[in-house]
Backbone as a chain_set.jsonl record, in Angstrom:
{"seq": "XXXXXXXXXXXXXXXXXXXXXXXXXXXXXXXXXXXXXXXXXXXXXXXXXXXXXXXXXXXXXXXXXXXXXXXXXXXXXXXXXXXXXXXXXXXXXXXXXXXXXXXXXXXXXXXXXXXXXXXXXXXXXXXXXXXXXXXXXXXXXX", "coords": {"N": [[-17.426, -4.147, -1.651], [-16.573, -6.448, -4.04], [-14.073, -9.154, -4.507], [-13.048, -9.368, -7.226], [-13.366, -6.591, -8.069], [-11.839, -5.413, -6.157], [-9.26, -6.458, -7.033], [-9.307, -5.081, -9.745], [-8.585, -2.281, -8.453], [-6.466, -2.903, -7.123], [-4.834, -3.579, -9.746], [-4.587, -0.852, -10.717], [-3.267, 0.742, -9.276], [-0.778, -1.069, -9.143], [0.133, -0.537, -11.591], [0.349, 2.3, -11.379], [-1.433, 4.207, -11.994], [-2.47, 6.746, -10.393], [-4.747, 8.37, -10.346], [-6.841, 6.913, -10.677], [-6.86, 5.129, -8.855], [-7.365, 7.017, -6.68], [-9.445, 7.601, -7.203], [-11.517, 5.993, -6.092], [-11.117, 7.04, -3.584], [-13.059, 8.812, -0.927], [-13.135, 12.536, -0.662], [-12.046, 13.372, 2.069], [-10.841, 10.858, 2.975], [-8.385, 8.956, 5.013], [-5.403, 7.332, 5.144], [-3.679, 5.475, 6.888], [-0.689, 4.405, 8.859], [1.474, 2.155, 10.594], [3.82, 2.69, 11.668], [6.989, 4.615, 10.668], [7.263, 3.364, 8.23], [9.667, 0.854, 8.003], [11.016, 1.917, 9.866], [10.967, 1.651, 13.034], [9.866, 2.956, 15.807], [9.658, 5.547, 15.284], [7.097, 7.825, 14.812], [3.816, 7.017, 13.686], [2.358, 7.429, 10.704], [0.15, 9.554, 8.967], [-1.917, 9.71, 5.886], [-3.694, 12.392, 4.565], [-6.613, 12.12, 2.331], [-6.72, 12.426, -1.059], [-4.988, 14.057, -2.709], [-2.595, 13.87, -0.914], [-2.022, 11.259, -0.845], [-1.422, 10.522, -3.296], [0.885, 12.165, -4.002], [2.561, 10.943, -1.753], [2.943, 8.411, -3.193], [3.95, 8.538, -5.603], [6.546, 9.713, -4.694], [7.415, 7.494, -3.589], [7.544, 5.713, -5.91], [9.481, 6.848, -7.157], [11.986, 5.756, -6.83], [11.533, 3.004, -6.689], [9.578, 0.082, -7.315], [6.74, -0.763, -6.461], [4.78, -3.522, -5.798], [1.316, -5.098, -5.364], [0.277, -8.012, -4.064], [-2.495, -10.093, -3.83], [-3.859, -11.76, -1.306], [-5.779, -12.93, 1.233], [-9.078, -12.202, 1.378], [-11.958, -10.535, 2.674], [-15.058, -9.409, 2.917], [-17.3, -7.161, 4.691], [-19.271, -5.625, 4.141], [-19.695, -2.381, 5.216], [-17.116, -2.465, 5.866], [-14.089, -4.071, 5.027], [-11.379, -6.572, 4.333], [-8.131, -7.15, 3.719], [-5.456, -9.1, 2.87], [-1.773, -8.773, 2.165], [0.909, -9.667, -0.225], [3.162, -7.712, -0.527], [5.561, -6.43, -2.816], [8.81, -4.834, -2.689], [10.749, -3.24, -5.026], [13.77, -2.203, -5.392], [14.783, 0.309, -7.56], [16.472, 2.39, -8.16], [19.92, 3.609, -6.464], [19.121, 4.608, -2.877], [20.161, 6.733, -0.75], [18.919, 7.708, 1.469], [16.733, 5.647, 1.838], [14.6, 3.258, 3.545], [15.934, 0.779, 5.96], [17.347, -2.016, 4.138], [16.485, -1.03, 1.719], [17.86, 0.705, 0.153], [19.882, 0.109, -1.852], [19.98, 0.007, -5.688], [18.084, -2.928, -6.849], [17.839, -4.269, -4.25], [15.487, -5.969, -2.724], [12.342, -6.5, -0.801], [10.429, -7.912, 0.619], [7.064, -8.166, 2.082], [4.391, -9.149, 4.265], [0.917, -7.987, 4.428], [-1.444, -6.766, 6.377], [-4.635, -5.203, 5.766], [-7.017, -3.126, 6.692], [-10.158, -1.639, 5.738], [-12.375, 0.659, 5.465], [-15.781, 1.869, 4.428], [-17.818, 3.96, 2.811], [-21.559, 4.586, 2.292], [-21.63, 4.774, -0.404], [-19.851, 3.336, -1.352], [-17.146, 4.391, -0.973], [-13.704, 4.728, -0.17], [-13.239, 5.54, 3.053], [-11.719, 5.444, 5.43], [-8.2, 4.05, 5.776], [-6.253, 1.421, 6.988], [-3.171, 0.135, 7.745], [-1.466, -2.435, 8.393], [1.875, -3.435, 9.307], [2.627, -6.513, 8.828], [4.448, -8.827, 8.72], [8.066, -9.382, 7.672], [9.071, -10.835, 4.784], [10.879, -13.582, 3.259], [12.782, -12.921, 0.096], [12.355, -14.569, -1.897], [9.505, -14.813, -1.976], [8.796, -13.249, -3.73], [6.768, -12.25, -6.709], [6.667, -11.06, -9.103]], "CA": [[-16.582, -4.37, -2.534], [-15.989, -7.867, -4.214], [-12.495, -9.385, -4.62], [-12.757, -8.834, -8.235], [-13.484, -5.078, -7.79], [-10.691, -5.248, -5.829], [-8.169, -6.653, -8.052], [-9.033, -4.187, -10.566], [-8.007, -1.214, -7.96], [-4.818, -2.979, -7.386], [-4.236, -3.274, -11.105], [-4.541, 0.458, -10.896], [-1.889, 0.683, -8.09], [0.453, -1.567, -9.53], [0.508, 0.439, -12.723], [0.628, 3.669, -10.753], [-2.756, 4.976, -12.314], [-2.868, 7.381, -9.249], [-6.32, 9.096, -10.459], [-7.791, 5.86, -10.706], [-6.712, 4.602, -7.406], [-7.843, 7.583, -5.854], [-11.134, 7.502, -7.816], [-12.131, 5.073, -5.05], [-11.54, 7.682, -2.519], [-13.662, 10.032, -0.634], [-12.008, 13.521, -0.275], [-11.445, 13.098, 3.282], [-10.016, 9.645, 3.262], [-7.008, 8.894, 5.876], [-4.565, 6.012, 5.259], [-2.887, 5.165, 8.243], [0.27, 3.787, 8.859], [1.732, 1.758, 11.999], [5.106, 3.52, 11.98], [7.528, 5.364, 9.54], [7.827, 2.268, 7.258], [10.84, 0.325, 8.032], [11.89, 2.593, 10.843], [10.521, 1.504, 14.261], [10.206, 4.119, 16.925], [9.267, 6.918, 14.598], [5.703, 8.137, 14.783], [2.826, 6.777, 12.867], [2.389, 8.5, 9.45], [-1.105, 9.31, 8.236], [-2.06, 10.259, 4.879], [-5.26, 12.826, 4.295], [-6.956, 12.61, 1.248], [-6.231, 11.876, -2.33], [-3.637, 14.823, -2.879], [-1.353, 13.42, 0.068], [-1.876, 9.689, -1.513], [-0.75, 10.553, -4.836], [2.212, 12.803, -3.563], [3.669, 9.943, -1.165], [3.349, 7.201, -3.752], [4.787, 9.249, -6.383], [7.904, 9.766, -4.2], [7.824, 5.922, -3.688], [7.51, 5.175, -7.364], [10.765, 7.536, -7.993], [12.988, 5.11, -6.331], [11.378, 1.463, -6.209], [8.356, -0.736, -7.786], [5.954, -1.656, -5.193], [3.619, -4.723, -6.317], [0.7, -5.683, -4.249], [-0.145, -9.359, -4.601], [-3.775, -10.104, -3.138], [-3.85, -12.951, -0.619], [-7.019, -13.245, 1.761], [-10.02, -11.006, 1.067], [-13.219, -10.71, 3.472], [-15.746, -8.217, 3.01], [-18.544, -6.925, 5.537], [-20.128, -4.641, 3.722], [-19.075, -1.267, 5.618], [-15.737, -2.89, 6.016], [-13.36, -4.952, 4.24], [-9.853, -7.037, 5.035], [-7.187, -7.739, 2.623], [-3.833, -9.54, 2.942], [-1.173, -8.229, 0.476], [1.891, -9.955, -0.058], [3.807, -6.695, -0.966], [6.874, -6.338, -2.914], [9.136, -3.361, -2.776], [11.816, -3.664, -5.782], [14.703, -1.019, -5.568], [15.33, 0.446, -8.907], [17.41, 3.156, -8.052], [20.047, 3.654, -5.194], [18.546, 5.554, -2.655], [20.866, 6.468, 0.435], [17.841, 8.182, 2.215], [15.958, 4.581, 1.912], [14.512, 2.364, 4.581], [16.8, -0.457, 6.0], [17.045, -3.003, 3.022], [15.663, -0.701, 0.468], [19.047, 1.425, 0.052], [20.657, -0.317, -3.294], [19.259, -0.846, -6.748], [18.362, -4.249, -6.775], [17.323, -4.617, -3.023], [13.973, -6.347, -2.659], [11.791, -6.68, 0.289], [8.827, -8.674, 0.461], [6.53, -7.813, 3.316], [3.016, -9.705, 4.333], [0.585, -6.921, 5.249], [-3.283, -6.747, 6.684], [-5.356, -3.597, 5.416], [-8.521, -3.032, 6.995], [-10.728, -0.534, 5.005], [-13.897, 1.494, 5.974], [-16.409, 2.373, 3.261], [-19.0, 4.92, 3.242], [-22.667, 4.254, 1.672], [-21.204, 4.581, -1.815], [-18.17, 2.428, -1.36], [-15.781, 4.882, -1.248], [-12.988, 4.335, 1.065], [-13.062, 6.695, 4.209], [-10.233, 4.746, 6.273], [-7.595, 2.643, 5.578], [-5.084, 1.055, 8.093], [-2.106, -0.834, 7.344], [-0.823, -3.257, 9.824], [2.899, -4.362, 8.565], [2.42, -8.026, 9.67], [5.556, -9.588, 8.872], [8.784, -9.403, 6.575], [9.355, -12.228, 4.314], [11.896, -14.139, 2.38], [12.376, -12.214, -1.105], [11.973, -15.482, -2.741], [8.231, -14.697, -2.11], [8.565, -11.981, -4.683], [6.434, -12.984, -7.797], [7.366, -9.981, -10.005]], "C": [[-16.356, -5.695, -2.698], [-14.395, -7.759, -4.666], [-12.388, -8.972, -6.089], [-12.885, -7.347, -8.703], [-12.385, -4.864, -7.201], [-9.639, -5.125, -6.652], [-8.206, -5.68, -9.036], [-8.604, -2.794, -9.848], [-6.445, -1.704, -7.753], [-4.033, -3.015, -8.622], [-3.539, -1.644, -11.416], [-3.206, 1.048, -10.248], [-1.006, 0.112, -8.583], [0.984, -0.89, -10.782], [0.678, 1.931, -12.445], [-0.111, 4.562, -11.915], [-3.333, 5.743, -11.126], [-4.319, 7.939, -9.304], [-7.149, 8.025, -10.472], [-7.691, 5.174, -9.49], [-7.438, 5.572, -6.574], [-9.169, 7.78, -6.236], [-11.989, 6.659, -6.778], [-11.997, 5.677, -3.619], [-12.475, 8.826, -2.059], [-12.834, 11.24, -0.46], [-11.601, 13.706, 0.919], [-11.01, 11.733, 3.65], [-8.753, 9.83, 3.663], [-6.646, 7.417, 5.421], [-3.66, 6.312, 6.09], [-1.924, 4.044, 8.467], [0.594, 3.245, 10.25], [2.941, 2.49, 12.248], [5.777, 4.196, 10.732], [7.884, 4.211, 8.868], [9.392, 1.617, 7.569], [11.664, 0.882, 9.276], [11.314, 2.372, 12.654], [10.718, 2.678, 15.275], [9.814, 5.568, 16.344], [7.691, 6.98, 14.367], [4.979, 7.673, 13.477], [2.635, 7.779, 11.651], [0.795, 8.119, 9.087], [-1.3, 10.156, 6.898], [-3.566, 11.331, 4.939], [-5.608, 13.201, 2.969], [-6.222, 12.13, -0.079], [-4.812, 12.751, -2.869], [-2.484, 14.467, -2.269], [-1.06, 12.012, -0.479], [-1.001, 9.788, -2.66], [0.63, 11.112, -4.59], [3.278, 11.853, -2.854], [4.051, 8.865, -2.299], [3.937, 7.686, -5.16], [6.222, 9.291, -6.018], [8.222, 8.413, -4.072], [8.433, 5.431, -4.852], [8.988, 5.558, -8.059], [11.887, 6.531, -7.694], [12.62, 3.332, -6.468], [9.878, 1.205, -6.953], [7.686, -1.192, -6.707], [4.825, -2.321, -5.96], [2.778, -5.303, -5.335], [0.182, -7.163, -5.14], [-1.406, -9.682, -3.307], [-3.63, -11.648, -2.394], [-5.297, -13.052, -0.139], [-7.552, -12.084, 1.473], [-11.518, -11.269, 1.912], [-14.046, -9.336, 3.303], [-17.071, -8.384, 4.001], [-19.276, -6.214, 5.374], [-19.612, -3.209, 3.874], [-17.474, -1.273, 5.484], [-15.184, -3.87, 4.973], [-11.718, -5.335, 4.722], [-9.304, -7.402, 3.922], [-5.964, -8.299, 3.337], [-3.389, -9.646, 1.778], [0.28, -9.182, 1.138], [2.841, -8.796, -1.044], [5.121, -6.804, -1.32], [7.672, -5.243, -3.175], [10.69, -3.886, -3.735], [12.733, -2.059, -5.996], [15.182, -0.551, -6.939], [16.229, 1.558, -9.243], [18.184, 3.588, -6.706], [19.563, 4.896, -4.579], [19.211, 5.931, -0.918], [20.025, 7.052, 1.771], [16.953, 6.847, 2.482], [15.867, 4.044, 3.222], [15.44, 1.296, 4.936], [16.464, -1.399, 4.963], [16.503, -2.406, 1.875], [16.771, 0.607, 0.099], [19.423, 1.52, -1.42], [19.798, -0.625, -4.476], [19.523, -2.179, -6.477], [18.151, -4.878, -5.47], [15.827, -4.867, -3.318], [13.663, -6.776, -1.705], [10.555, -6.838, -0.019], [8.104, -8.693, 1.986], [4.772, -8.624, 3.163], [2.358, -8.463, 5.189], [-0.968, -7.262, 5.438], [-3.485, -5.336, 6.399], [-6.999, -3.931, 5.67], [-9.083, -1.566, 6.415], [-12.138, -0.272, 5.469], [-14.492, 1.901, 4.818], [-17.826, 3.073, 3.515], [-20.439, 3.805, 2.14], [-22.499, 4.098, 0.5], [-20.433, 3.629, -2.108], [-17.186, 2.924, -1.607], [-15.029, 4.761, -0.148], [-13.132, 5.877, 2.024], [-12.169, 6.456, 4.8], [-9.7, 3.827, 6.028], [-6.949, 2.525, 6.35], [-4.636, -0.338, 7.79], [-1.465, -1.204, 8.326], [0.425, -3.938, 9.089], [2.836, -5.774, 9.435], [3.806, -8.66, 9.678], [6.403, -9.269, 7.632], [8.787, -10.865, 6.138], [10.594, -12.363, 3.546], [11.927, -13.312, 1.017], [12.296, -13.503, -1.973], [10.235, -15.44, -2.961], [7.738, -13.984, -3.127], [8.004, -12.712, -6.031], [6.897, -12.267, -9.302], [8.688, -9.487, -9.776]], "O": [[-15.957, -6.315, -1.713], [-13.725, -6.789, -5.019], [-11.528, -8.108, -6.259], [-12.43, -7.044, -9.806], [-11.733, -3.966, -7.734], [-9.117, -4.065, -7.0], [-7.085, -5.271, -9.34], [-8.201, -1.985, -10.685], [-5.452, -1.074, -8.116], [-2.868, -2.626, -8.698], [-2.518, -1.312, -12.019], [-2.33, 1.709, -10.806], [-0.008, 0.832, -8.57], [2.191, -0.719, -10.95], [1.135, 2.684, -13.305], [0.456, 5.415, -12.598], [-4.497, 5.528, -10.787], [-5.004, 7.929, -8.281], [-8.333, 8.27, -10.245], [-8.706, 4.563, -9.154], [-8.171, 5.086, -5.713], [-9.981, 8.168, -5.396], [-13.213, 6.792, -6.787], [-12.515, 5.154, -2.633], [-12.643, 9.77, -2.831], [-11.693, 10.996, -0.067], [-10.551, 14.348, 0.939], [-10.816, 11.566, 4.855], [-7.972, 10.576, 3.072], [-7.465, 6.5, 5.353], [-2.923, 7.298, 6.039], [-2.264, 2.873, 8.297], [0.021, 3.826, 11.172], [2.943, 2.983, 13.376], [5.057, 4.324, 9.742], [9.097, 4.011, 8.939], [10.292, 2.324, 7.116], [12.745, 0.417, 9.636], [11.454, 3.373, 13.358], [11.814, 3.221, 15.417], [9.712, 6.569, 17.055], [7.15, 6.096, 13.703], [5.45, 7.897, 12.362], [2.821, 8.98, 11.849], [0.286, 7.006, 8.954], [-0.821, 11.289, 6.873], [-4.544, 10.796, 5.46], [-5.186, 14.214, 2.41], [-5.179, 11.479, -0.024], [-3.806, 12.209, -3.327], [-1.404, 14.64, -2.833], [0.11, 11.637, -0.555], [0.027, 9.135, -2.839], [1.565, 10.439, -5.023], [4.477, 11.841, -3.132], [5.205, 8.45, -2.404], [4.473, 6.765, -5.776], [7.08, 8.97, -6.84], [9.347, 8.081, -4.447], [9.526, 4.869, -4.913], [9.546, 5.001, -9.004], [12.811, 6.571, -8.506], [13.529, 2.514, -6.324], [9.117, 2.159, -7.114], [8.181, -2.093, -6.03], [4.047, -1.683, -6.669], [3.299, -5.984, -4.452], [-0.143, -7.332, -6.315], [-1.205, -9.516, -2.104], [-3.273, -12.608, -3.078], [-6.126, -13.26, -1.025], [-6.897, -11.055, 1.305], [-12.12, -12.312, 1.659], [-13.529, -8.26, 3.605], [-17.735, -9.415, 4.104], [-20.09, -5.932, 6.254], [-19.107, -2.695, 2.876], [-16.763, -0.343, 5.102], [-15.925, -4.388, 4.137], [-10.991, -4.554, 5.335], [-9.986, -7.999, 3.089], [-5.604, -7.822, 4.413], [-3.86, -10.147, 0.758], [0.63, -9.366, 2.303], [3.154, -9.09, -2.197], [5.939, -7.187, -0.483], [7.187, -4.522, -4.047], [11.523, -4.676, -3.293], [12.346, -1.073, -6.624], [16.116, -1.203, -7.405], [16.702, 1.712, -10.369], [17.462, 3.933, -5.77], [19.482, 5.971, -5.174], [18.685, 5.368, 0.042], [20.426, 6.871, 2.921], [16.326, 6.964, 3.535], [16.775, 4.217, 4.035], [15.84, 0.764, 3.9], [15.265, -1.648, 4.835], [16.039, -3.142, 1.004], [16.177, 1.608, -0.3], [19.363, 2.536, -2.112], [18.913, -1.469, -4.34], [20.574, -2.668, -6.062], [18.269, -6.103, -5.475], [15.106, -4.136, -3.997], [14.463, -7.601, -1.264], [9.785, -6.162, -0.702], [8.663, -9.241, 2.936], [4.121, -8.62, 2.118], [2.847, -7.978, 6.209], [-1.579, -7.984, 4.65], [-2.703, -4.436, 6.706], [-7.824, -4.648, 5.103], [-8.485, -0.514, 6.64], [-12.893, -1.181, 5.816], [-13.694, 2.373, 4.008], [-18.704, 2.713, 4.299], [-20.286, 2.744, 1.535], [-23.2, 3.206, 0.022], [-20.417, 3.124, -3.23], [-16.293, 2.394, -2.267], [-15.623, 4.678, 0.927], [-13.109, 7.027, 1.586], [-11.427, 7.437, 4.853], [-10.264, 2.735, 5.965], [-6.707, 3.618, 6.862], [-5.219, -1.412, 7.64], [-0.912, -0.436, 9.113], [0.201, -4.884, 8.334], [3.026, -5.854, 10.648], [4.25, -9.007, 10.773], [5.821, -8.926, 6.603], [8.578, -11.845, 6.854], [11.277, -11.392, 3.222], [10.781, -12.932, 0.775], [12.097, -13.147, -3.134], [9.717, -15.953, -3.953], [6.555, -13.98, -3.467], [8.641, -13.667, -6.476], [7.341, -12.829, -10.304], [9.169, -8.64, -10.528]]}, "num_chains": 1, "name": "protein.A"}
């Protein structure tokens, strides 16, 4: 996958075109998180397939706007690596949200590293997200 192709994928993600996002997935794609996002000590979470991905991100989008901004991008053929500066803008109060993401107007910015494994057709088969570090909200672009 080229950087330009990945930017198109990110555009679909940032505009919540979930069917187009999951068009890049194999039916058995896994998306692995290192923890229960913002709740250290809780078990890691793994989504299985496009339907779980869509359900998860529709739930996130109900309370906040998530924006991916691309940093580093390296392609090795059957794997590629991306660095994101990911913005989370809380749009509705959510008492059950993660720390720092409970009240309308909260902004959390995170630097993330993600490793993608692709099949011979270039479809995503395994996605591993590594929460790298939290950044000051001044890093938000959107």
